[in-house]
C-alpha positions as CSV (number, residue, x, y, z in Angstrom):
1,X,0.7,-5.5,-23.8
2,X,1.1,-9.2,-23.0
3,X,1.7,-10.1,-19.3
4,X,4.3,-12.4,-18.0
5,X,4.5,-14.2,-14.7
6,X,7.2,-13.0,-12.2
7,X,8.1,-14.7,-8.9
8,X,9.3,-12.4,-6.1
9,X,10.6,-12.9,-2.6
10,X,9.2,-10.4,-0.3
11,X,9.1,-10.0,3.5
12,X,5.9,-11.2,5.1
13,X,5.1,-7.7,6.5
14,X,5.4,-6.2,3.1
15,X,3.0,-8.8,1.7
16,X,0.5,-8.1,4.5
17,X,0.6,-4.4,3.8
18,X,0.3,-5.0,0.0
19,X,-2.8,-7.2,0.6
20,X,-4.4,-4.5,2.9
21,X,-3.6,-1.7,0.4
22,X,-4.8,-3.6,-2.6
23,X,-8.1,-4.5,-0.9
24,X,-8.6,-1.0,0.3
25,X,-8.0,0.4,-3.2
26,X,-9.9,-2.4,-5.1
27,X,-6.9,-3.5,-7.1
28,X,-4.5,-6.5,-7.2
29,X,-1.0,-6.8,-5.9
30,X,0.0,-7.7,-9.5
31,X,-1.4,-4.4,-10.7
32,X,0.3,-2.5,-7.9
33,X,3.7,-4.0,-8.8
34,X,3.1,-3.5,-12.6
35,X,2.0,0.1,-12.1
36,X,5.1,0.8,-9.9
37,X,7.5,-0.8,-12.4
38,X,5.9,1.1,-15.3
39,X,6.3,4.4,-13.4
40,X,10.0,4.1,-13.0
41,X,11.7,6.9,-14.9
42,X,14.9,6.6,-16.9
43,X,18.2,8.0,-15.8
44,X,18.2,10.6,-18.6
45,X,15.1,12.3,-17.2
46,X,15.1,11.9,-13.4
47,X,12.0,12.9,-11.5
48,X,11.9,15.8,-9.0
49,X,11.9,14.8,-5.3
50,X,8.2,15.7,-5.0
51,X,7.2,13.5,-7.9
52,X,9.3,10.6,-6.5
53,X,7.5,11.0,-3.1
54,X,4.1,11.1,-4.7
55,X,4.6,8.2,-7.1
56,X,2.1,5.4,-6.5
57,X,-0.3,7.5,-4.4
58,X,-3.0,7.8,-7.1
59,X,-4.3,5.2,-9.5
60,X,-3.0,5.8,-13.0
61,X,-6.6,6.3,-14.2
62,X,-7.5,9.0,-11.6
63,X,-9.0,12.1,-13.0
64,X,-7.8,15.5,-11.9
65,X,-11.4,16.3,-10.8
66,X,-11.4,13.3,-8.5
67,X,-8.2,14.4,-6.9
68,X,-9.5,17.9,-6.4
69,X,-12.7,16.6,-4.8
70,X,-10.6,14.4,-2.5
71,X,-8.5,17.4,-1.4
72,X,-11.5,19.6,-0.8
73,X,-13.1,16.9,1.4
74,X,-9.9,16.2,3.2
75,X,-9.1,19.8,4.1
76,X,-12.6,21.2,4.7
77,X,-13.7,18.8,7.4
């Protein structure tokens, strides 16, 4: 899908956090915003509260196995 430029006004603290998060997760702020906007549901099929809370936590290309490995490592330390 073709990309278009979008100009946003965002608080400095939000920009600082976005830069930190994007660096930590090896992505760009543009990708973060694009993934978030793409993940927005429509009003006919609202997400459950847990899905809403978890949205954006994982990269869209994350495999289930990667997430399982993460949980095992996190909770067996």
